[in-house]
Steps between C-alpha positions, in 0.01 A plus 500: 500500500617645828779320685410374844643698787658190664720441197681831549827490694465568869732703717698184585540416133667828412841377611484200265346706221779756514766230483321336209482835318875532533565131402194329345700201366620373837351158585610539859297820548187350345537184715544705819194705405290180456620353827418821685147496355436131557195583713349738245192404294570296186380782276777726628758219485382418145565861402849478645560166319378641170729804531790270601466253211453793260829643614669157526321268251785247506497442878406137570477568873236773458294309243507180705393676822230697313357189334502300825302773675249513220465121508434506874241774443294311240488170691202628699306596184289267284653365183306734274592822684647787303812499718608178330503675165702786652740240643540336160573840338761565769664164424501584129666836569755328723584238237596773255826534689489185722442243224825320586405454864341152554360592841285777349373259237421238765298749705313613191428147377384382843262796515364426154455132587290595800290735282407209264586706192587204276597668176677795661683267740608265220633788295679642802667163561612498138635857530689399817660204325601727212639772728695287749813300419469122463682440828203653689222332305457221752359754750240612247412151377421384851227766525393445140430129563305582813296747297413256219420222749215696656146377460305660218810558292447417130655161439664600173672794672635270770619245244686760296664646809612157623638408159696827491629425851623154394703670228666706775545208749421149365576337838161608635307281260356312800320816611350530152390136510340554840321808358375300204369225727325754722352657187389155374701534180576130494630477144776756533581384855554144376713619207716718725543220755591253226760741359650540845532122538661470158761764590796321654654833609197606704547544876197572716530814715237353732699186560270267309649184356437364155305221662262743669457696177417175320232423754354850467487462122333161530241636741437795269455281195278243669273743683449712188514236232234664282647849525854406390576407143805485282709307754568127486385433855557127473861544395565767766372288788669184374826691480455598864432137591829393345695786654360514853460157655392605850155629398417254226163406649382859518608569140317191370181605678541853358518360147190289561317803643587693184322241286209480743452878477489461124242217532740241356417240763637194320828680445507586870452132585790411272718755680405359840578147385831605350593682818428199720705280267806727503540649850763341723401623847203398710426863587464600135291192433266585789455853366412377149279215620301719736448759226398227255252349745354841579462570128311175441277559802414853388428381145269232637318748724453748213369225273246388756377856546461554124314170463253606768428831324474326158245255631282787621519667157411175323197455721383851413551433128305176521210679664502761227510226232198322646302824506594562135388155394162550669445823302608341173217399270657161441680582180851369467771715361829387358798514739709804438864448388718667764792530255307750292386709795740794504339654804647231737817579693807274495422360845140422408605345170759285673248394761240398241740317268698312770195423709502131596863439394679302778817706492294816538293373786462785743404265781855373560492518880575128530803541277630787710440304821686202357786728396524645852491155662765373263723795590463430871572129450819582310645720773716226672635386164582854390666580833711186471600604147625830641721322753635269232584800281703634791700178514411225252742264680300496826409135549253563781292737289476239223368248751241751619398565142436129446282490813285776352399260220414215733234290336614595150774251402546652155591840636719341767697309236539815291618692808755232593625491142543876499668485841766241411575691181528835675684422825876496471638261768810719542291810578206332670369620835405179677543142387443469125486122505172516694330631185598185311394278791159668530460481121564127502271447802221675310519231229536233768184607681310470174642151435731596214828336613650504151490878478618527863809294408557723198490807725749346745726393213511857370544639850815298580668640186473862618813662640412605855687724736569232762536123492239465773227627265583235241527228764157595633355453152642148471369413845152632415502302180591182687235571767239532227597157368484359852149642550390303193681178607766525231783392733733375232470823301575700817822304559598546138444875530725519806766293330483728196515813715801386704700380201827684458542680165735338254848628427389622156219704648735652760748591228231665290367701795850607598554629147182709520611653829147508649441203724126422549366357822441165327876441515494522880177312557673168572645654819167621639458369853124543485478282193720228646307502828174449315663229289621318812154512654354351183758224493443414866125482439487341152846363418726227631774515760771486236353784298455709815862435606615599155317832531650562844848415376453735207408779743816431699709497183359838394586634850157657546396288798375654824531355851135399483560306179793318665280405796213392273736284291638333810153439643394342169792259518423419862142420414628244250757360753806648327651628824862519397409679179297745708800563725714559192248763388527666840880496462468673163273758654747578779774546243293720267351739752645712776350640814229606568343305208659171592372508859178308428690244294744429786226471761291269281805297397622446855157420639432251219843339538467458877150366462612253236820361652490600867804343673591278205707764323588721795843602378360608165230698676764670716696595191185644344425706808856627516484603135166672555624688805818600323311640200239685705546858619495574872134601514388174332711253704277466805230269351772285338689462829179412682421238237859370523484478881167317486659247265780438749252477790280252315758285326846608616682584822396749764853643512485566128167673548653721770789574268256602228318729743833648606598570138157652440539747785820625340373506141165672533482882503498691829126563499436124493769386744281538808222281360761250383658485844159451656438201272851371574446528877158337484631203301808463720289505816271234356782274384782552752322666791499850648862514627620466142330827417734702725776474245263611227381798703856609564589449136197707394587782737859513376419446131452866412124522512343845492475658847123456509529129421786455749282647772213268403733201505638603839152523649420150378833375632431659838155340514662164424755538780231616741289197414803278571557670833826665395424843649855633489540400136169665417612818679826499307302478174284794609815698581645425157176589319468829687752668270256460210197644682452873544287552815321793339377307198509135604306480825392139444849360550558691821155406630579133445833536673326689782249216542784250491688677780184538706436126476852359524736777613586688814566859592855498366409349165210742468731794568745361251221485242414864568866599475537329165180664383639845589830419334334382178270803497796734532693324227201520263444867577861580411503275199183656359658844505848404390462230239263658246689828476861413570580131536325405176705756313834358617656162480654531847301501825510789744652485844307590817651848532444580133140378527437725800645799318276432204198468729578837654526661155166343408337658806451176698538566878748287687353280770556609862699197608750536220534874568572434869764239420662740253531760774639260765725280289819675385568451134863474399516576130871449460511135601281277282316231694413157387132581467534843348386361172210306643230460232134590516263206529521395863466717813654347807307510827808431716836671560792474264843539653733746328875504489505844655249423772222684327145370509242495221141455604230404257186708457202390706181702452313322779743578783392769745744782547510580874584852618795563728278600797341157504821334626469404866753400760369146519535455123839340535358233729251387236604174342405444140484145378726446201453222250728423215356531150527176299778504244260375230336842492817678393626247247848597376509801731522262796827355368637847443408594857684200642813594309485853642453372856800270461715790386396738778539243783288418794525846660243647277284193482255614763475845357424382149205299625323795670170628371452842344342659812783380733767627263338845486485519880867410535602759244308766690681414824833530330 
């Protein structure tokens, strides 16, 4: 065969050919030659590759590139093209020297897998596993498993390959199980999954838990019950139920489904019943119950369908029988014995033999309906059983269970009996004694008092957690006797319940070390209260007093019991004995419990004796006030004062009010003073109240209450026509009223001055208002940050320095006086340490002749150009400020004026504007 002309070397190839002739074993030369001819036709490149691998058969680079090019070439051809066979032969030639190279094997095996050559591919996989080391087998097995998992692969081949793979890597057993399930090989899949669950060392590479694997096994067994044999499915699923408690309901339904698939319906019902009787969560119970109900409904539907089809067949058979009898010639033949007829099947034989037998009645629709209805009716009872299995000591659930059997006393009695036997009073949730009470009431409602008493008698012997439970039982027992008019028996029960245990019993219990509640029952306040009520209603006075005295001796009395005892004695005219009881109560209890006893005692005593035993009443009130805390003294003082007003002396009443104003807490002093003033005005007249107002203002009331008292005092003086006194009160109260926050006070003072004042008093009011406003503005900045942090108060100069540091601008008037008044720092003045709290509106004389002017924000600063020549001729009326405005500062001013002499007297009285003008002239 002639060689094609294009395969011969061209002129450009001669250079590479010559080099290859000189050195044919150089991989570099062959690789350069192939790169240079990358655009050449594949036939020519194939020739070059063949020559190269012939010269260098052990070159992986050449073989790999050659095989890749051939693979790319055949991808465009159909699977049965001859080029595929050529490619396979090339791979075989390459593997002669490249059999240790896994990449060559992978390319070859992938190509064979695509060609669907099953036997050749399987053998090639086996050759690859034999040729390559074990460390590289995982790369081959990955392709091998993909190959055997293809559709159309013989199942036995796939099984053998997977089993061989598990010998290499047992951890991938889950993949094998998944393959078996996909292949519907249920038997081996179940066996493999069961072996995995039995292996404690197994760890799932897919992250599946043992619980999930259990569920998969259960689903596999139940869905393919007829295909799996040799495994104890019942034991496997029950083992999962014991081991995994969070999916118990699903496992029970799986076991029932297994028996349903095997047509063992009665066994399935038994499983459903067992599951509902053993689960402990409502969720699991709901799962089982719903599955059970669905099973019964489906069975009923299937039965009704089969009955309909059977009826049609019977009708057809009857028609055929009638036709046969018409054709018969009237001869009667003997009935054939079905037992000897070997041609009948088992089903037909069973049908003929058991026909008419009641247990084999095929028309059991009514039975199935009754079974379904019974299941639905039992749902509340079964659900309650689940809750009781969660906590058998839940009292409320036992009560609900009894209500389910309402109308069936027998079941109710059995339920109560089971409840009192099951519930442990020490672990009970709820009140366990209510079970005994309801049990006894059940007998009582049916008229069986004897058994009700037996129940109560057993109930009071149980050791409860608290005494109150046992006391409630005794009270219920006594109430039952009262409902049936057995009054004497009820009193005997209470006497028996409140009896103190004997010394021998106490010694025996102390030796045991476990004291039951029966030993503490005689100190139960609830029991004694009920006993007292019974004695008051049914007993005598002496027996009732004995019970009350016993309560006092046991020291379990309450203030209400003390009051009730005293009221009982008062009803029977034993007043002194009642007062003795009150005395005992005041000695036993402390505040705040004794408050009601004191109030009742004092009111009853005053009502009984009035003015007859006034001194004794006064002593009682003094003792009550002395024992009471400050916040509880006000009603006692008011009651004491009323006693003095009604039966004693008015002066004593005023003295009581005066003591009350000092004894009550600060928040009640204002109301107490108001009562005091009102009573004094009514008894002694309005002028007497002036002393009380002054006392109230000076008594240390809170600033808000002082201001309120001052306003009332000012209104009083204004009503009496004492205008100057009223103004003085307003002036005093102004120091407690910030003009920025308390506009009401200043409005009242403004109205007062408009009605009763003049221009000078009005100006004085405005001046004081400015002064107070300035003092509050400084105090608000200084006190919270600085004065509160120190025990000592700041001087004026220190306060101004602090205000400057805080960024507060200095008022204009003070700045002007600072510039004009020389400050001599070396010589300390008398007022150099003047304290913050009052800003003077006048002029203070200094030892060095200096002048200090107070800040005044409302003054108008006049420019220098506004001064006129006639300004000196203007006369300004001067009026002296009352000394009452300045208080102690007025006395200090007089001392300074006396020291400086009369020469400076006129100058010290000048106003701020005049002083500024004179300083300018100088």
